[in-house]
N, C-alpha and C positions, 0 to 999 in steps of 0.2 A: 370424739363420739361415745364411747366405750366410757372412758375417763369420765364423764356427764353422764350417764347414763346410770353406773355404778354411787356416784355421789350423791344424784337428784336420790336414790333408791337408796341410799343410806341419814338422808336427810332428814331427822322424823318431824322436826319444826316444815315444815315447808304443808303446805296446804296444799291441796291437787294435784299430791306426787304422783298419780297412773297420767297425768296429764303433761306433766313434765319430765318425764319417761318420756313420751312423745315425744315430746317437743325438740326435746337434746336428742333425738335420729333425724333432724330434718337439715338439709344441707344447700345453701342457696348459690347459686349460678355453678359453670360447671366451666373449668379446661379445658384441651381436651389440645392432645398431639399426634398425627401417626405416626411414626416409627420409621416408616420409607422412604418418605419424601420432606420426614421434617414441618410439613404445612402446621399452623396450630389454630388456635381460637376462643374465643370465654364466647361463652353461651349466659348469659346476666336475671333470664328471664327461669334460667331448670331448675326445679326445684326436683330434688335428688334424696328419699327415706334412703336409711341404714348405708349411705356411700356411697363411691360415682359410678361401681357396674362395672363391666367390662366389655369390653368391646374383642376381637380377634385384629392386630394389628392400631392400637390403639393405646396411649399414659390415658391415664383421668383423672383428674380433681375434682375435689367438693368444699366450700370452701364451709364450714361447719357454722352458719352459724345461729343454728338452735340451739345448736352445744353448749357455745362461748353465752347466748341469753340464761337459760338452763344452770351453768356452772353459776354466772353472778347471782341468778337469784337461788337457787342451797346458799351460796356462803353470805348472801343477808340475810339469811332466816337462819342459817349458823348467827350470826356474830349476832343478830339481834336478840335468841333465847340467850346465848350467853350472856350477858349486856341485863336481862332484867334479872 
């Protein structure tokens, strides 16, 4: 998410950079595991800003969908500008 934020901020050819910076911080879905019991699960409708957060006794992970979309948009804007 941080790499996507920096890449988007550095891409001058990308329109609406501030909006793309915000999109790069969105994660969709959340995997979790309770440390003591080993229980685990997936929450598909979780929307997370700035990563998964933290709770005592749990490991969490987020699918960085916003970061992936923002990286693709920034790379396309860079190659389109380089090609013209």
